[in-house]
C-alpha positions as CSV (number, residue, x, y, z in Angstrom):
1,M,66.0,106.4,96.1
2,P,64.2,109.2,98.0
3,N,62.7,108.8,101.4
4,G,59.9,110.6,103.1
5,V,58.0,111.8,106.2
6,V,54.5,110.5,105.9
7,A,51.1,110.2,107.6
8,L,49.5,106.8,107.9
9,F,45.7,106.3,107.8
10,D,43.1,104.5,109.8
11,T,42.5,100.8,108.9
12,D,39.5,101.4,106.7
13,I,41.2,103.8,104.3
14,T,44.4,101.7,104.3
15,T,42.3,98.6,103.3
16,R,40.6,100.6,100.5
17,I,43.9,101.7,99.1
18,N,45.4,98.2,99.4
19,D,42.4,96.8,97.6
20,L,42.9,99.4,94.8
21,W,46.5,98.2,94.4
22,V,45.4,94.6,94.2
23,L,42.8,95.5,91.6
24,S,45.3,97.5,89.7
25,E,47.7,94.6,89.7
26,R,45.0,92.3,88.4
27,I,44.1,94.8,85.6
28,L,47.6,95.6,84.6
29,G,49.3,92.2,85.3
30,H,51.9,94.0,87.4
31,H,52.0,96.2,90.5
32,P,52.0,100.0,89.6
33,E,53.4,101.3,92.9
34,I,56.9,100.3,93.6
35,L,58.5,102.8,96.0
36,A,56.3,102.8,99.0
37,P,54.1,99.7,99.4
38,F,52.0,101.2,102.2
39,A,49.2,103.7,102.0
40,H,50.3,107.2,103.0
41,L,50.2,110.9,102.6
42,T,53.7,112.4,102.1
43,F,54.7,115.7,103.8
44,H,58.4,115.8,103.0
45,V,60.9,114.0,100.7
46,A,64.7,113.8,100.9
47,E,67.4,111.5,99.8
48,R,68.2,110.6,103.4
49,Y,67.4,111.8,107.0
50,E,69.4,112.0,110.2
51,S,67.1,109.3,111.5
52,P,67.7,109.4,115.3
53,A,67.2,113.1,115.5
54,L,64.2,113.1,113.2
55,A,62.6,110.3,115.2
56,T,63.0,112.3,118.4
57,D,61.7,115.5,117.0
58,L,58.7,113.8,115.3
59,M,57.8,112.1,118.6
60,Q,57.8,115.5,120.3
61,L,55.7,117.0,117.5
62,A,53.2,114.1,117.7
63,M,52.6,114.9,121.4
64,K,51.2,118.3,120.1
65,L,49.4,117.1,117.0
66,E,46.1,115.3,117.3
67,P,44.8,113.1,114.5
68,I,43.3,115.2,111.7
69,T,40.5,114.3,109.3
70,I,41.1,115.2,105.7
71,Q,38.9,114.8,102.6
72,S,39.8,113.2,99.2
73,S,38.1,114.4,96.1
74,G,38.8,112.2,93.1
75,L,41.5,111.0,90.8
76,G,44.4,113.1,89.5
77,I,47.4,112.6,87.3
78,F,50.9,114.2,87.4
79,T,51.9,114.1,83.8
80,G,55.3,113.6,82.3
81,P,57.6,110.7,81.2
82,K,56.8,108.9,84.5
83,P,53.1,109.7,85.1
84,V,51.6,109.4,88.6
85,L,48.0,108.3,89.2
86,Y,46.7,109.5,92.6
87,I,43.8,110.2,94.8
88,S,43.5,114.0,95.2
89,V,43.3,115.4,98.7
90,V,41.6,118.7,99.5
91,R,44.2,121.2,100.8
92,T,42.5,123.0,103.6
93,A,44.0,125.6,106.0
94,A,44.1,123.0,108.7
95,L,45.9,120.5,106.5
96,S,48.4,123.2,105.3
97,A,49.2,124.2,108.9
98,F,49.7,120.5,109.8
99,H,52.0,120.0,106.8
100,E,54.0,123.1,107.6
101,E,54.6,121.9,111.2
102,V,55.8,118.5,109.9
103,W,57.8,120.0,107.1
104,K,59.8,122.3,109.5
105,I,60.8,119.3,111.6
106,A,61.6,117.0,108.6
107,D,63.6,119.6,106.7
108,K,65.8,120.3,109.7
109,H,67.0,116.7,109.6
110,A,67.0,116.2,105.8
111,I,69.9,115.5,103.4
112,E,69.0,116.7,99.9
113,T,65.4,117.9,100.2
114,H,63.1,117.5,97.2
115,D,61.3,120.8,96.5
116,Y,58.0,119.3,95.3
117,Y,56.9,118.9,98.9
118,R,57.9,122.4,100.0
119,P,54.8,124.1,101.6
120,S,54.4,126.6,98.8
121,R,54.4,123.8,96.1
122,W,52.9,120.8,97.9
123,V,49.9,119.1,96.2
124,P,48.5,116.6,98.8
125,H,47.8,113.3,97.2
126,I,47.7,109.5,97.8
127,T,49.7,107.7,95.1
128,L,48.1,104.8,93.4
129,G,50.7,104.2,90.8
130,H,53.9,105.8,89.5
131,S,57.4,104.5,88.5
132,G,56.1,101.0,87.7
133,M,53.6,102.4,85.2
134,Y,53.9,101.4,81.5
135,E,52.5,103.0,78.4
136,G,48.7,102.4,78.4
137,D,48.5,101.6,82.1
138,L,46.9,105.0,82.9
139,T,44.2,104.5,80.4
140,K,43.4,101.0,81.8
141,L,43.2,102.2,85.4
142,I,41.2,105.3,84.6
143,N,38.7,103.2,82.7
144,A,38.5,100.8,85.7
145,F,38.2,103.5,88.3
146,H,36.3,106.4,86.7
147,K,32.9,105.4,88.1
148,E,34.2,105.0,91.7
149,S,33.7,107.7,94.3
150,F,36.9,108.9,95.8
151,S,35.2,111.3,98.1
152,W,36.5,109.9,101.3
153,S,36.8,111.2,104.8
154,I,40.4,110.1,105.9
155,K,41.8,110.2,109.4
156,L,45.5,110.7,109.7
157,T,46.5,108.8,112.8
158,H,50.2,108.3,112.7
159,L,53.4,110.0,111.5
160,S,56.3,107.9,110.2
161,F,59.3,108.2,108.0
162,T,61.3,106.0,105.7
163,D,65.0,105.9,105.4
164,D,67.5,103.4,103.9
165,T,68.9,100.7,106.1
166,P,72.1,98.7,105.3
167,T,70.0,95.9,103.9
168,Q,66.9,97.6,102.4
169,V,65.9,100.9,101.0
170,H,62.8,103.0,101.8
171,Q,61.8,101.2,105.0
172,L,59.5,102.6,107.7
173,Q,61.7,103.6,110.6
174,R,59.2,104.5,113.3
175,I,55.4,104.7,113.5
176,I,54.4,107.5,115.9
177,D,50.8,108.0,117.2
178,L,49.4,111.4,116.9
179,K,48.1,112.1,120.4
180,G,48.3,115.8,121.2
181,S,46.0,118.8,120.9
182,Y,47.0,121.0,118.0
């Protein structure tokens, strides 16, 4: 199962996304998001990381990076056999520069990097549902959410990463405050 380097949000946005997951579960009768049960924006994905070295380098990077405010702009879908419903995020020059800094550090410590998050291919998004989606689920969720405004101002406040532990997969390993001046 892949792991990732992510940004976590302020409490208000995290609560909004968690509320959407609860509503989705009520509408569908099951939870549509099964890989990462926490609200996040992903910057890098790999099968595994050299966790201690990654944690050290991310802490050093976080001393330089200050929290950044991004903007969401609506719903989107990655199509295919396992569709993904997501909240789209506007890719600005500032967000791209932030992503590139995080990517360089993460990729240095990655084992089997996934190319979809490479800076030239990255589509910033906040996943609402993916591998737990069944046929017809997208239609139900879009019908439920299409009148909602997903134009949110979102503050990225922390960096973190997931990695497998001996007892669990895809667990947050460290939550690192962004406190620098980028």
